[in-house]
C-alpha positions, 0 to 999 in steps of 0.5 A: 220164309213162308213161301220158301217152306211152302215150295219145299213142302210141295217138293216133298209131297211130290217126291213122296208120291214117286217113292210110294208109287213103287215104279222107280228103279233102285238107283233112282229111288236111292238118289230120290231118298237122298234128295228128300233127306237133304231137303228136310235137313235144309228146311230144318236149318232155315227154321232153326230146328234141330239137325238130324244126323243120318247115315250114307243112305239117309237113315236116322242114326240110332244114338243107342247103337252109334258111338259118340265119335261117329255121331259127332263126325256125322253131325259135322258132315251134315252141318257142312252139307247144309252150310254148302247148300245155304251158300249155294242158295244165297249165290243163286239168289244174288245172281238172279238179282244181278241179272234182274237188275241188269235186264231192268236197266238195259230194257224198257220196264213198262209202257203206258197205254192211252185210249182217247175217247173224246175231247169235250172242249168248245173251240169253234175251229179245228184243233190239235190235241197233243198228249205227252209225259212230263216231269214237274220237278225237272220242268221238262217233257220226257216223251214225244207227243201223241198228236190227234187232229180234231175238227171244229165239228167235234170229231177227229179229222181222220174219221176212219180213226173214230173210236180207234185213237190209241197210243202206247208210250214205250220209251220209259226205262229204268231212269223214268221209273226212278223219277219222283213225279210223272204227269200226263199232260194234254195240250190243245192248240187251236188252228185257224184265225187269229181272233175268233170274233174277227168277221172282217173278211179283209183281215181274215186269216187261217191256219194259225196255231194258237195255244188254247188249253192244257190239262194234266194228271199226276201218274205218281 
């Protein structure tokens, strides 16, 4: 209610400045006065204030010089105009809400930006860092993995991407917004020998992917 009245007051202040400027032609001035009086009557109605009856030019009718029947008919006309304006405002608001809901349902609503600074985990071999979104209630991942290959030296294998490991999860729509819980999960997969302590060269293997660690954080 406060916002509605605030916008109406701003409109009235602007229109008052235009009227006092004296630069408007007579026909535009007459139309602007009608807009001002209509806005005032509408504001009085939504604030449950008294309805002021006016003539065709927007001037307040004097009850001392106007018959009771004329006042009654003017009151009926003013009430009808205000009711039509209320219905119009209500219809516009409903259309805006419908369009907003349709747009909300048809397009992704938001995205999640991820910036990987560092991986502090003593592995001893190369690793793969996979980040994704997970629904703990349905026990399933709801996004693709963002993959970063990490070397045994503690740096990205693609050194050109150092300090530039960024990703945006954009496949989040209205269905995902309605989920009760969403978690951000980071998985670490060790890539190398079967056993870290395997020093026997005859049994030495390489390139095997083994789960090493996992971490999660609830987003909602």
